[in-house]
ROSE-4610 file (N, C-alpha, C; in Angstrom, 1 decimal, always signed):
// ROSE-4610
residu = [M/M/M/A/A/A/R/R/R/L/L/L/R/R/R/T/T/T/I/I/I/A/A/A/A/A/A/T/T/T/L/L/L/T/T/T/L/L/L/I/I/I/C/C/C/A/A/A/P/P/P/L/L/L/V/V/V/S/S/S/F/F/F/G/G/G/Q/Q/Q/V/V/V/K/K/K/N/N/N/R/R/R/I/I/I/V/V/V/Q/Q/Q/P/P/P/I/I/I/D/D/D/K/K/K/R/R/R/Q/Q/Q/M/M/M/V/V/V/R/R/R/L/L/L/R/R/R/G/G/G/N/N/N/V/V/V/H/H/H/L/L/L/L/L/L/T/T/T/R/R/R/K/K/K/A/A/A/A/A/A/D/D/D/L/L/L/G/G/G/R/R/R/V/V/V/D/D/D/G/G/G/A/A/A/R/R/R/Q/Q/Q/L/L/L/K/K/K/N/N/N/V/V/V/T/T/T/L/L/L/L/L/L/F/F/F/N/N/N/Q/Q/Q/S/S/S/A/A/A/S/S/S/Q/Q/Q/K/K/K/A/A/A/E/E/E/L/L/L/Q/Q/Q/T/T/T/L/L/L/I/I/I/E/E/E/Q/Q/Q/Q/Q/Q/R/R/R/D/D/D/P/P/P/E/E/E/S/S/S/P/P/P/N/N/N/Y/Y/Y/H/H/H/K/K/K/W/W/W/L/L/L/M/M/M/P/P/P/E/E/E/Q/Q/Q/Y/Y/Y/A/A/A/G/G/G/R/R/R/F/F/F/G/G/G/M/M/M/S/S/S/Q/Q/Q/S/S/S/D/D/D/F/F/F/D/D/D/K/K/K/V/V/V/A/A/A/S/S/S/W/W/W/L/L/L/R/R/R/S/S/S/Q/Q/Q/G/G/G/F/F/F/T/T/T/V/V/V/D/D/D/H/H/H/I/I/I/S/S/S/R/R/R/S/S/S/R/R/R/T/T/T/E/E/E/I/I/I/S/S/S/F/F/F/S/S/S/G/G/G/S/S/S/V/V/V/A/A/A/Q/Q/Q/I/I/I/E/E/E/S/S/S/V/V/V/F/F/F/Q/Q/Q/T/T/T/E/E/E/F/F/F/H/H/H/Q/Q/Q/F/F/F/N/N/N/V/V/V/D/D/D/G/G/G/E/E/E/L/L/L/I/I/I]
num = [1/1/1/2/2/2/3/3/3/4/4/4/5/5/5/6/6/6/7/7/7/8/8/8/9/9/9/10/10/10/11/11/11/12/12/12/13/13/13/14/14/14/15/15/15/16/16/16/17/17/17/18/18/18/19/19/19/20/20/20/21/21/21/22/22/22/23/23/23/24/24/24/25/25/25/26/26/26/27/27/27/28/28/28/29/29/29/30/30/30/31/31/31/32/32/32/33/33/33/34/34/34/35/35/35/36/36/36/37/37/37/38/38/38/39/39/39/40/40/40/41/41/41/42/42/42/43/43/43/44/44/44/45/45/45/46/46/46/47/47/47/48/48/48/49/49/49/50/50/50/51/51/51/52/52/52/53/53/53/54/54/54/55/55/55/56/56/56/57/57/57/58/58/58/59/59/59/60/60/60/61/61/61/62/62/62/63/63/63/64/64/64/65/65/65/66/66/66/67/67/67/68/68/68/69/69/69/70/70/70/71/71/71/72/72/72/73/73/73/74/74/74/75/75/75/76/76/76/77/77/77/78/78/78/79/79/79/80/80/80/81/81/81/82/82/82/83/83/83/84/84/84/85/85/85/86/86/86/87/87/87/88/88/88/89/89/89/90/90/90/91/91/91/92/92/92/93/93/93/94/94/94/95/95/95/96/96/96/97/97/97/98/98/98/99/99/99/100/100/100/101/101/101/102/102/102/103/103/103/104/104/104/105/105/105/106/106/106/107/107/107/108/108/108/109/109/109/110/110/110/111/111/111/112/112/112/113/113/113/114/114/114/115/115/115/116/116/116/117/117/117/118/118/118/119/119/119/120/120/120/121/121/121/122/122/122/123/123/123/124/124/124/125/125/125/126/126/126/127/127/127/128/128/128/129/129/129/130/130/130/131/131/131/132/132/132/133/133/133/134/134/134/135/135/135/136/136/136/137/137/137/138/138/138/139/139/139/140/140/140/141/141/141/142/142/142/143/143/143/144/144/144/145/145/145/146/146/146/147/147/147/148/148/148/149/149/149/150/150/150/151/151/151/152/152/152/153/153/153/154/154/154/155/155/155/156/156/156/157/157/157/158/158/158/159/159/159/160/160/160/161/161/161/162/162/162/163/163/163/164/164/164/165/165/165/166/166/166]
x = [-6.3/-4.9/-5.0/-5.3/-5.1/-5.8/-7.2/-8.0/-7.6/-6.6/-5.9/-4.7/-4.3/-2.9/-3.9/-5.0/-5.0/-6.5/-6.7/-6.8/-5.8/-5.0/-3.5/-3.1/-3.3/-2.2/-2.7/-5.0/-5.6/-5.5/-6.2/-5.3/-3.6/-2.8/-1.3/-1.2/-1.9/-2.3/-3.3/-4.3/-5.1/-3.8/-3.9/-2.8/-1.8/-1.2/+0.5/+0.4/-1.0/-0.6/-0.6/-1.5/-1.6/-0.2/+0.4/+1.8/+2.8/+3.1/+4.9/+4.2/+3.1/+3.7/+4.3/+5.5/+5.4/+4.7/+5.3/+5.2/+5.9/+5.4/+6.1/+7.7/+8.0/+9.4/+10.1/+10.0/+11.0/+11.3/+11.2/+11.5/+12.8/+11.6/+12.1/+13.7/+14.8/+16.4/+16.8/+16.5/+17.0/+15.7/+16.4/+14.9/+14.4/+13.9/+13.2/+14.1/+15.0/+15.3/+14.8/+14.0/+13.7/+15.0/+16.0/+17.6/+17.4/+17.4/+17.3/+16.0/+15.2/+14.3/+14.5/+13.7/+13.8/+12.6/+12.9/+11.5/+11.0/+9.4/+8.6/+8.7/+9.2/+8.4/+7.3/+6.3/+5.3/+4.3/+3.8/+2.8/+2.2/+2.2/+1.3/+0.4/-0.7/-2.0/-1.8/-2.3/-2.2/-3.3/-4.4/-5.3/-3.9/-3.2/-2.6/-1.3/-1.8/-0.8/-1.5/-3.4/-3.5/-4.2/-4.0/-4.4/-3.5/-4.6/-3.7/-3.1/-1.9/-1.8/-2.1/-2.3/-2.7/-1.7/-0.8/+0.2/-0.7/+0.9/+0.4/-0.3/-1.4/-2.2/-2.0/-2.5/-2.7/-1.9/-0.7/-0.1/-1.1/-1.9/-2.4/-3.8/-4.1/-5.1/-4.8/-5.7/-6.4/-6.4/-5.3/-5.8/-6.0/-7.4/-7.1/-7.7/-7.2/-7.0/-6.2/-4.9/-3.5/-3.6/-2.7/-2.9/-1.4/-0.9/+0.4/-0.3/+0.2/+0.2/+1.3/+1.9/+3.1/+3.1/+3.9/+4.8/+4.7/+4.6/+4.9/+5.9/+7.3/+7.9/+8.4/+9.1/+8.9/+8.6/+8.9/+8.3/+6.3/+6.3/+4.9/+4.6/+4.3/+4.0/+3.7/+5.0/+5.1/+3.8/+3.9/+3.1/+1.7/+1.4/+0.2/-0.8/+1.0/+0.3/-0.6/+0.7/+0.1/-1.4/-1.4/-2.8/-3.7/-3.8/-5.1/-5.4/-4.0/-4.4/-4.7/-4.0/-4.7/-6.4/-6.9/-8.2/-9.4/-8.4/-9.8/-9.5/-8.3/-8.3/-9.3/-10.5/-11.6/-10.4/-9.0/-9.0/-7.4/-7.8/-6.3/-7.4/-6.8/-7.5/-7.5/-6.8/-7.3/-8.0/-8.4/-9.8/-10.9/-11.5/-12.3/-11.8/-10.8/-10.5/-9.7/-11.1/-10.5/-10.4/-9.1/-8.8/-9.8/-9.2/-9.8/-8.7/-8.9/-7.7/-6.6/-7.4/-5.4/-4.8/-5.7/-5.1/-4.0/-4.7/-4.1/-2.9/-3.1/-1.9/-0.7/-0.9/+0.2/+1.0/+0.6/+0.7/+1.7/+0.9/+1.0/+1.1/+0.7/+1.3/+2.7/+2.7/+3.6/+4.0/+5.3/+4.8/+4.1/+3.6/+2.9/+4.1/+5.4/+6.6/+6.8/+6.9/+6.3/+6.1/+5.2/+3.7/+3.3/+4.2/+4.6/+4.7/+5.7/+7.1/+7.0/+6.0/+5.3/+4.3/+3.7/+2.3/+2.7/+4.0/+4.5/+6.0/+6.4/+6.5/+6.0/+4.2/+4.0/+3.2/+3.2/+2.4/+4.0/+5.3/+6.6/+6.4/+5.7/+5.8/+4.9/+4.2/+3.1/+1.8/+1.3/+0.8/-0.8/-2.1/-2.5/-3.2/-3.0/-3.1/-4.5/-5.2/-6.8/-7.4/-6.4/-7.5/-6.2/-5.4/-4.6/-5.9/-5.1/-5.8/-5.7/-6.8/-6.7/-5.7/-5.8/-4.4/-2.9/-2.5/-1.8/-0.6/-1.6/-1.5/-1.1/-1.7/-2.0/-2.3/-2.3/-2.0/-2.7/-4.1/-4.4/-3.7/-3.8/-3.4/-3.9/-3.6/-4.1/-3.0/-2.6/-2.1/-2.3/-1.2/-1.5/-0.6/-1.2/-0.5/+0.7/+1.5/+2.3/+3.6/+3.0/+3.3/+3.8/+3.0/+3.1/+4.6/+4.0/+5.1/+6.0/+7.1/+7.9/+8.6/+7.7/+8.1/+8.3/+7.2/+7.1/+8.8/+8.9/+10.0/+9.4/+8.0/+7.1/+6.4/+5.4/+4.5/+3.0/+1.6/+0.7/+0.3/+0.1/-0.2/-2.7/-2.1/-4.0/-4.0/-4.9/-5.7/-6.9/-6.8/-7.7/-7.9/-9.1/-8.9/-10.7/-10.6/-12.3/-13.0/-12.8/-13.4/-13.6/-12.7/-13.4/-11.9/-11.9/-10.3/-10.3/-8.7/-8.3/-7.4]
y = [-27.0/-26.8/-25.4/-24.3/-23.0/-22.8/-22.9/-22.9/-22.8/-23.8/-24.7/-24.3/-23.4/-22.8/-21.3/-20.5/-19.9/-19.5/-21.1/-21.1/-20.8/-21.7/-22.1/-20.7/-19.2/-18.6/-17.5/-17.8/-16.5/-16.4/-18.5/-19.1/-18.2/-18.7/-18.0/-15.8/-16.1/-14.1/-13.9/-14.5/-14.9/-15.5/-16.3/-17.4/-16.2/-16.1/-14.8/-14.3/-13.3/-12.1/-13.0/-14.0/-14.7/-15.2/-15.9/-16.9/-16.0/-14.5/-14.2/-13.2/-13.3/-12.4/-13.7/-13.6/-13.7/-13.3/-14.3/-14.0/-12.8/-11.6/-10.0/-10.3/-9.4/-9.8/-9.5/-9.8/-8.9/-8.2/-7.4/-5.5/-5.6/-6.1/-6.4/-7.2/-6.5/-8.2/-8.6/-7.8/-7.6/-7.5/-7.3/-6.5/-5.7/-5.3/-3.8/-3.4/-2.1/-1.6/+0.0/+0.2/+1.9/+2.8/+2.4/+3.1/+4.0/+2.7/+3.8/+4.1/+4.5/+5.0/+6.7/+6.9/+8.4/+9.0/+10.1/+11.4/+11.5/+11.1/+10.9/+13.0/+13.9/+15.2/+15.1/+16.2/+17.5/+15.5/+15.1/+14.8/+15.9/+16.9/+17.5/+18.7/+18.0/+18.6/+20.0/+20.3/+21.7/+23.0/+22.3/+23.2/+23.5/+22.6/+23.0/+24.0/+24.7/+26.1/+27.3/+26.8/+28.7/+28.4/+27.3/+26.6/+27.1/+27.2/+27.0/+26.1/+26.3/+24.3/+24.7/+23.6/+23.6/+22.8/+22.3/+21.8/+20.4/+19.1/+18.2/+17.3/+16.2/+15.8/+14.6/+14.6/+13.8/+12.2/+11.7/+9.9/+9.1/+9.1/+8.1/+8.0/+8.4/+9.1/+7.6/+7.0/+5.3/+6.2/+5.8/+6.0/+4.3/+4.6/+3.7/+3.7/+2.5/+2.3/+3.3/+3.5/+4.4/+3.3/+3.8/+3.1/+3.2/+2.6/+2.6/+2.0/+3.3/+3.0/+2.4/+1.5/+0.8/+1.5/+1.9/+2.2/+1.1/+1.6/+0.0/+0.5/-0.5/-0.6/+0.0/+0.4/+1.4/+0.1/-0.1/-1.9/-1.9/-1.7/-2.4/-1.3/+0.3/+1.5/+0.8/+0.7/+0.9/+0.1/-1.4/-2.6/-2.5/-1.8/-1.4/+0.0/+1.0/+1.5/+1.7/+0.5/-0.5/-1.8/-2.3/-2.5/-2.1/-0.8/+0.3/+0.5/+0.8/+1.2/-0.3/-0.7/-2.0/-2.5/-2.3/-2.5/-1.6/-0.2/+0.5/+0.2/+0.2/-0.8/-1.7/-0.9/-2.6/-3.4/-3.1/-4.2/-4.7/-4.7/-5.1/-6.8/-8.1/-8.8/-8.9/-7.9/-7.5/-6.2/-6.2/-4.7/-5.0/-4.7/-5.1/-6.1/-6.3/-7.8/-7.3/-6.8/-6.6/-7.2/-7.0/-8.0/-8.1/-9.1/-9.3/-8.6/-8.1/-7.5/-8.6/-10.1/-11.0/-11.6/-10.9/-10.7/-9.5/-8.6/-7.2/-7.5/-8.5/-8.0/-9.2/-10.2/-10.6/-9.9/-8.9/-8.2/-6.9/-6.4/-5.1/-4.2/-5.6/-4.9/-6.0/-5.0/-6.1/-7.5/-8.4/-9.7/-9.9/-11.2/-11.6/-12.1/-12.2/-12.1/-11.5/-10.0/-8.6/-8.4/-8.4/-7.7/-8.3/-9.9/-10.8/-9.9/-9.7/-8.8/-7.6/-6.5/-5.4/-5.8/-6.6/-6.8/-7.8/-8.7/-8.9/-7.5/-6.9/-5.8/-5.0/-3.9/-3.8/-4.0/-5.5/-6.1/-6.2/-6.3/-6.8/-5.3/-4.1/-2.7/-2.2/-3.2/-3.3/-3.1/-2.9/-2.4/-3.2/-3.1/-4.2/-3.9/-5.1/-5.1/-4.6/-4.2/-4.3/-4.6/-3.9/-4.5/-4.6/-5.7/-6.0/-6.3/-5.0/-5.4/-6.4/-6.7/-7.8/-7.5/-6.7/-5.8/-5.9/-6.2/-5.5/-4.7/-3.3/-2.2/-1.4/-1.8/-0.6/-2.1/-1.3/-2.4/-0.8/-1.5/-0.8/-1.3/-0.4/-0.6/+0.1/+0.1/+0.6/+1.0/+2.1/+1.8/+3.5/+3.8/+4.8/+6.2/+7.4/+8.6/+8.4/+8.1/+7.7/+6.7/+5.4/+4.6/+4.8/+5.4/+5.5/+7.1/+8.0/+9.3/+8.4/+7.3/+6.6/+6.1/+5.5/+4.4/+4.7/+5.7/+6.1/+7.5/+8.0/+9.3/+10.9/+11.0/+11.8/+12.3/+13.9/+14.3/+14.4/+14.6/+14.3/+15.5/+16.8/+17.9/+18.0/+18.7/+19.3/+20.9/+21.1/+22.2/+22.6/+23.8/+24.6/+25.2/+25.1/+25.1/+26.2/+26.9/+27.9/+27.8/+26.9/+26.8/+25.6/+25.0/+23.1/+22.5/+21.8/+20.9/+19.6/+20.3/+18.2/+18.3]
z = [-40.3/-39.8/-39.7/-40.4/-40.2/-38.9/-38.9/-37.9/-36.5/-36.6/-35.4/-35.2/-35.8/-35.6/-35.0/-35.9/-35.3/-34.5/-33.7/-32.2/-31.3/-31.3/-30.8/-30.0/-31.3/-31.5/-30.9/-31.0/-29.7/-28.4/-28.1/-26.9/-26.2/-26.6/-26.3/-26.3/-27.0/-26.6/-25.1/-25.3/-24.0/-22.4/-22.6/-21.6/-21.1/-22.1/-22.1/-21.2/-20.1/-19.5/-17.6/-18.4/-17.0/-16.9/-17.5/-17.1/-17.3/-17.4/-18.2/-16.5/-15.5/-14.4/-13.4/-12.5/-11.5/-10.3/-9.0/-7.5/-7.8/-6.5/-7.1/-5.6/-5.9/-5.2/-3.9/-3.0/-1.8/-1.8/-1.1/-0.5/-0.1/+1.3/+2.8/+2.8/+2.2/+3.0/+4.1/+5.6/+6.3/+7.3/+8.7/+9.4/+10.2/+9.9/+10.5/+11.5/+10.8/+12.2/+12.0/+13.4/+13.6/+13.8/+13.7/+13.6/+12.4/+11.5/+10.2/+9.7/+10.1/+10.0/+8.9/+7.8/+7.6/+7.1/+7.6/+7.9/+6.3/+6.6/+5.0/+4.9/+3.9/+3.8/+3.6/+3.8/+3.0/+3.4/+4.8/+5.0/+6.1/+6.4/+7.2/+5.5/+7.0/+6.1/+5.5/+4.5/+4.2/+5.5/+5.7/+6.4/+8.2/+8.7/+9.4/+9.7/+8.2/+7.8/+8.0/+7.8/+8.6/+9.9/+10.1/+11.3/+13.2/+14.2/+15.7/+16.2/+16.4/+16.6/+18.8/+18.6/+20.8/+21.4/+20.6/+21.1/+20.8/+21.7/+21.6/+21.8/+21.2/+22.0/+23.1/+23.5/+24.9/+24.7/+25.3/+24.7/+25.3/+26.3/+26.3/+25.2/+24.4/+23.3/+22.7/+22.2/+21.3/+20.6/+18.7/+17.4/+17.2/+16.6/+15.8/+14.3/+13.4/+12.5/+11.7/+12.1/+11.8/+10.5/+9.1/+7.8/+7.5/+7.1/+5.6/+4.9/+3.9/+2.8/+1.5/+0.9/+0.6/-1.1/-1.0/-2.6/-3.4/-4.8/-5.8/-6.4/-6.4/-7.6/-8.3/-9.4/-10.7/-11.5/-11.8/-12.6/-12.4/-11.1/-11.2/-11.4/-11.3/-11.5/-12.8/-13.8/-15.3/-15.8/-15.0/-15.3/-15.5/-13.7/-14.1/-14.3/-15.3/-16.1/-17.3/-18.2/-19.1/-18.8/-17.8/-18.0/-18.2/-17.7/-17.3/-18.6/-19.8/-20.7/-21.2/-21.8/-22.2/-21.9/-20.4/-19.8/-20.7/-21.1/-21.3/-23.3/-23.4/-25.3/-25.9/-26.7/-27.0/-27.8/-28.2/-29.0/-28.6/-27.0/-26.6/-26.1/-25.7/-25.5/-23.5/-23.1/-21.1/-21.5/-22.4/-22.7/-21.6/-20.7/-19.4/-18.4/-18.8/-18.1/-16.4/-15.4/-14.1/-13.1/-12.5/-11.6/-10.2/-9.1/-8.4/-7.4/-5.8/-5.0/-5.0/-5.2/-5.1/-5.9/-7.8/-7.9/-8.3/-7.8/-7.6/-7.5/-5.9/-4.7/-5.5/-6.2/-6.9/-8.0/-8.5/-9.3/-9.1/-8.5/-8.3/-6.1/-5.4/-4.2/-3.6/-2.1/-2.1/-2.2/-1.7/-1.6/-0.2/+0.0/+0.8/+2.2/+1.8/+3.1/+3.0/+2.7/+3.0/+3.6/+3.5/+3.9/+5.8/+5.4/+6.8/+8.1/+6.8/+8.0/+8.6/+8.0/+8.5/+9.7/+9.2/+9.8/+11.3/+11.5/+12.7/+12.9/+12.5/+13.1/+13.9/+13.5/+13.8/+15.4/+15.7/+16.2/+17.5/+17.8/+17.5/+18.9/+18.3/+18.3/+19.4/+19.7/+20.7/+20.4/+18.6/+18.0/+17.8/+18.0/+17.3/+15.6/+15.2/+13.5/+13.1/+12.8/+12.8/+11.6/+10.3/+9.1/+8.0/+6.9/+5.6/+5.2/+4.4/+2.4/+2.2/+1.4/+0.4/-0.3/-1.0/-2.3/-2.1/-0.6/+0.1/-0.3/+0.1/-0.5/+0.9/+1.8/+2.8/+4.8/+5.4/+6.6/+7.6/+8.5/+9.5/+11.1/+12.0/+13.2/+14.4/+15.9/+16.7/+17.8/+18.0/+19.8/+20.1/+20.9/+21.9/+20.9/+21.2/+20.9/+21.1/+22.4/+22.9/+22.3/+21.8/+20.9/+20.2/+18.6/+17.7/+17.5/+18.1/+19.1/+18.8/+19.7/+20.0/+18.2/+18.6/+17.6/+16.0/+15.8/+14.3/+14.3/+15.0/+15.6/+15.0/+15.3/+15.0/+16.4/+16.2/+16.8/+16.4/+17.5/+17.2/+17.9/+17.4/+17.9/+17.9/+17.9/+18.2/+16.9/+16.2/+15.6/+15.5/+15.7/+15.3/+14.8/+13.4/+12.3/+12.2/+11.9/+11.8/+13.0/+13.6/+14.8/+15.2/+14.1/+14.5/+14.6/+15.5/+16.0/+15.4/+14.8/+13.9/+14.5]
């Protein structure tokens, strides 16, 4: 009987991490509205500080695989840090128990619904969706410089850094 309780307790410890984590919650609760965009700071490459600005990039130029990376919620960040510590701890039931991209997505990526909303929105703006990560942490798309500048309210410039065009 004591051995049966030990086995039951061990199974509970092993299965608890699998059962306790539900689906990722939706964070996009209203339609995407580009009038409510927020300009991100600190997203200019450091090399541009010592580069010669050659002006705007031709709007007709096609850009491929422009990638949007999605932040995790605070609770996802904390849960991921805990999991990483457990995966490194030989005493943990999660020691060296690595996640497949789909498992990662279910715990640390965007919800499937939110991810689908972003992909649909990109398509509605005239972009081609090139790649959707299995972990639901990034999506890549293509379009013209003019499209991207208009939709994301930004500008693309070309720079010369030590004789190299970037």
